[in-house]
C-alpha positions as CSV (number, residue, x, y, z in Angstrom):
1,M,82.6,84.0,104.4
2,T,80.2,85.1,107.1
3,A,82.5,86.2,109.9
4,K,83.2,89.9,110.1
5,L,86.8,90.8,109.1
6,K,89.0,93.4,110.6
7,L,92.5,94.2,109.2
8,V,94.8,95.7,111.8
9,S,97.2,98.0,109.9
10,F,100.0,100.5,109.9
11,D,99.9,103.1,107.1
12,L,103.3,102.4,105.6
13,C,103.5,98.6,106.1
14,P,104.0,96.7,102.8
15,Y,102.8,93.5,104.4
16,V,99.5,95.1,105.3
17,Q,99.2,96.1,101.7
18,R,99.5,92.5,100.6
19,A,96.5,91.6,102.7
20,A,94.5,94.6,101.7
21,I,95.1,93.9,98.0
22,A,94.0,90.3,98.4
23,L,90.9,91.3,100.2
24,A,90.0,93.9,97.5
25,E,90.7,91.4,94.7
26,K,88.3,89.0,96.2
27,G,85.7,91.7,96.9
28,V,85.6,90.9,100.6
29,P,84.3,93.7,102.9
30,F,86.4,94.5,105.9
31,E,87.1,97.1,108.5
32,R,90.6,98.6,108.6
33,I,92.0,99.5,112.0
34,T,95.1,101.6,111.9
35,I,97.5,101.7,114.9
36,D,100.7,103.5,115.7
37,L,103.6,101.0,115.9
38,T,105.6,103.4,118.0
39,D,102.9,103.4,120.6
40,K,101.2,100.0,120.4
41,P,97.9,99.8,122.2
42,D,97.5,97.2,124.9
43,W,94.7,95.4,123.1
44,F,97.0,95.0,120.1
45,K,99.9,93.6,122.2
46,A,97.6,91.2,123.8
47,I,96.5,89.6,120.5
48,S,99.6,89.9,118.3
49,P,102.1,87.2,119.1
50,L,105.0,89.0,117.4
51,G,103.8,92.6,118.0
52,K,103.6,93.2,114.3
53,V,101.0,94.0,111.6
54,P,99.1,92.9,109.8
55,L,96.6,91.0,111.9
56,L,93.3,89.7,110.4
57,M,90.6,89.4,112.9
58,V,88.1,86.7,111.7
59,G,85.2,87.0,114.2
60,D,86.8,86.0,117.5
61,E,89.9,84.5,115.9
62,V,93.1,86.3,115.0
63,L,95.5,85.5,112.2
64,F,99.0,87.0,112.1
65,E,101.7,87.2,109.5
66,S,100.8,88.3,106.0
67,A,101.6,85.0,104.3
68,A,99.3,83.1,106.5
69,I,96.5,85.7,106.1
70,V,96.8,85.8,102.3
71,E,96.9,82.0,102.1
72,Y,93.8,81.7,104.3
73,L,91.9,84.2,102.2
74,D,92.9,82.3,99.0
75,E,91.7,79.0,100.5
76,T,88.4,80.3,101.7
77,V,87.3,83.0,99.2
78,T,87.1,83.0,95.4
79,P,88.5,83.9,93.0
80,T,91.7,82.1,93.8
81,L,94.9,84.2,93.3
82,H,97.3,81.3,93.4
83,P,97.8,79.0,90.3
84,E,95.8,75.8,90.3
85,D,98.9,73.6,89.4
86,A,100.7,72.5,92.6
87,L,104.2,72.9,91.1
88,T,103.5,76.4,89.7
89,R,101.8,77.3,93.0
90,A,105.0,76.3,94.9
91,R,107.1,78.3,92.6
92,H,104.9,81.4,93.2
93,R,105.4,80.9,96.9
94,G,109.1,81.0,96.3
95,W,108.7,84.4,94.5
96,V,106.6,85.7,97.4
97,E,109.7,85.0,99.6
98,F,111.9,86.6,97.0
99,G,109.7,89.8,97.3
100,S,110.2,89.8,101.1
101,Q,113.9,89.7,100.5
102,V,113.6,92.8,98.3
103,L,111.7,94.5,101.1
104,A,114.6,93.8,103.4
105,N,117.0,95.5,101.0
106,I,114.6,98.5,100.7
107,W,114.5,98.9,104.5
108,T,118.3,99.2,104.5
109,V,118.2,101.7,101.6
110,E,115.7,103.9,103.3
111,T,117.2,103.9,106.8
112,T,120.9,103.2,106.9
113,K,123.6,105.8,107.5
114,D,126.3,103.4,106.4
115,R,127.6,103.9,102.9
116,A,128.8,100.4,102.4
117,A,125.4,99.0,103.6
118,F,123.5,101.4,101.4
119,D,125.5,100.5,98.3
120,A,125.3,96.8,99.0
121,A,121.5,96.9,99.5
122,L,120.9,99.0,96.4
123,A,123.1,96.6,94.3
124,A,121.1,93.7,95.7
125,I,117.9,95.3,94.6
126,G,119.3,95.8,91.1
127,S,120.4,92.2,91.0
128,K,117.0,90.9,92.1
129,F,115.2,93.2,89.7
130,E,117.4,91.8,86.9
131,R,116.4,88.3,87.9
132,L,112.8,89.4,87.8
133,E,113.2,90.9,84.4
134,A,114.4,87.6,83.1
135,E,111.4,85.8,84.7
136,L,108.7,88.0,83.3
137,G,106.8,87.1,80.2
138,K,104.4,89.2,78.0
139,G,102.5,90.5,81.1
140,P,100.7,92.5,82.0
141,F,101.2,90.7,85.4
142,F,103.7,88.3,86.8
143,A,102.0,85.2,85.3
144,G,100.4,86.8,82.3
145,E,96.8,88.0,82.2
146,K,95.9,86.7,85.7
147,F,96.6,88.8,88.8
148,T,98.2,86.5,91.4
149,I,99.6,86.8,95.0
150,V,103.0,87.5,93.5
151,D,101.5,90.7,92.1
152,A,100.1,91.6,95.5
153,V,103.6,91.1,96.9
154,F,105.4,93.3,94.4
155,A,102.9,96.1,94.1
156,P,104.1,97.5,97.5
157,V,107.7,96.9,96.5
158,F,107.3,99.1,93.4
159,R,105.2,101.7,95.4
160,Y,108.3,102.5,97.4
161,F,110.1,103.7,94.3
162,D,107.0,105.7,93.2
163,G,107.6,107.6,96.4
164,F,111.4,107.8,96.3
165,E,111.3,109.1,92.8
166,Q,109.4,112.1,93.9
167,A,112.7,113.2,95.4
168,V,115.5,111.1,93.8
169,D,115.8,108.4,91.1
170,L,117.8,105.4,92.3
171,E,117.8,104.1,88.7
172,V,116.9,100.5,89.6
173,F,114.5,100.2,86.6
174,V,116.9,101.4,83.9
175,G,117.1,99.0,81.0
176,R,114.4,96.7,82.5
177,S,111.4,97.3,80.2
178,K,109.4,94.3,81.3
179,L,109.7,95.3,85.0
180,V,108.7,98.9,84.1
181,A,105.6,97.6,82.3
182,W,104.7,95.3,85.2
183,R,105.1,98.2,87.6
184,R,102.8,100.4,85.6
185,A,100.1,97.7,85.3
186,L,100.2,97.1,89.1
187,A,100.0,100.9,89.8
188,A,96.9,101.1,87.7
189,R,95.1,98.3,89.5
190,P,92.2,99.5,91.7
191,S,93.1,97.0,94.5
192,V,96.6,98.3,94.6
193,R,95.6,102.0,94.5
194,G,93.2,101.5,97.3
195,A,95.6,99.6,99.6
196,V,97.2,102.8,101.0
197,V,96.0,106.1,102.4
198,P,95.8,109.0,99.9
199,D,98.9,110.8,101.4
200,Y,101.0,107.6,101.5
201,T,103.9,109.2,99.5
202,D,104.1,112.2,101.8
203,R,104.1,109.8,104.8
204,L,106.8,107.7,103.3
205,L,109.1,110.6,102.5
206,A,108.6,112.0,106.0
207,F,109.6,108.6,107.4
208,V,112.8,108.6,105.3
209,R,113.6,112.1,106.5
210,R,113.1,111.2,110.2
211,H,115.6,108.4,109.9
212,D,118.1,110.9,108.4
213,G,120.1,108.2,106.6
214,L,121.9,108.3,103.3
215,L,118.7,108.3,101.3
216,A,117.4,111.3,103.2
217,G,120.7,113.1,102.5
218,M,120.4,112.3,98.8
219,M,116.8,113.7,98.9
220,K,118.0,116.9,100.5
221,Q,120.8,117.3,97.9
222,A,118.3,116.7,95.0
223,E,115.8,119.2,96.5
224,A,118.5,121.8,96.9
225,A,119.7,121.3,93.3
226,R,116.1,121.7,92.0
227,R,115.6,124.9,94.1
228,S,118.9,126.3,92.8
229,A,118.1,125.5,89.2
230,S,114.6,127.1,89.7
231,A,116.2,130.2,91.2
232,R,118.6,130.5,88.3
233,R,115.8,130.2,85.8
234,S,113.8,132.8,87.6
235,G,116.8,135.2,87.7
236,V,117.3,134.9,84.0
237,L,113.6,135.6,83.4
238,R,113.6,138.6,85.7
239,R,117.0,140.1,84.6
240,P,116.3,143.5,83.0
241,A,117.4,144.1,79.5
242,T,120.5,146.3,79.1
243,A,121.1,148.7,76.2
244,L,123.7,147.7,73.7
């Protein structure tokens, strides 16, 4: 590939992460341009048909939608991340869409103020994770030893919970040992680590707090409980001894 690549990004977007991971796995140099989605620049609105990120600028051409971007990269740059077999490749594309549905559930969990919607979304994530647990083999990745596009899709999914668990454990990995092992393998992958800014977790938790939904409330309660427990421990340590 000779055309200069530019990836138009937003710091928290999981779909941008998919493209960034694919580029890194293929060793393709690219420039990352970060925009503020709450104040989209005019040049971005002019070239983004849906007003969304990611965009991949390939010379003078612009690709939009992460699935199209990742497929283009896989068709034009080695090593390929999709399986060679057509049937297996089609099944993997189905799991890519499955991952997008998990992201929709996560969006509800991190933003909603409605208890019923929160509970339903969290239950849906648990159900989908149970289905994934049944699908996984020996690992370390989705299809075994080879890192695939499905891995690039689920790395950002799991990264959400790395952030959430800094404040509160939603317990969606309990009893799912294969999923836990897959999550750890993805977190250790250089392409995955490099797909986000260093302070990603802080930005994610700040985003949740700004939405002030149920998850933000759970985070506040957990933080208050930790402070209270810490204060009690400190009080015990500082309490003066009394004569018997």
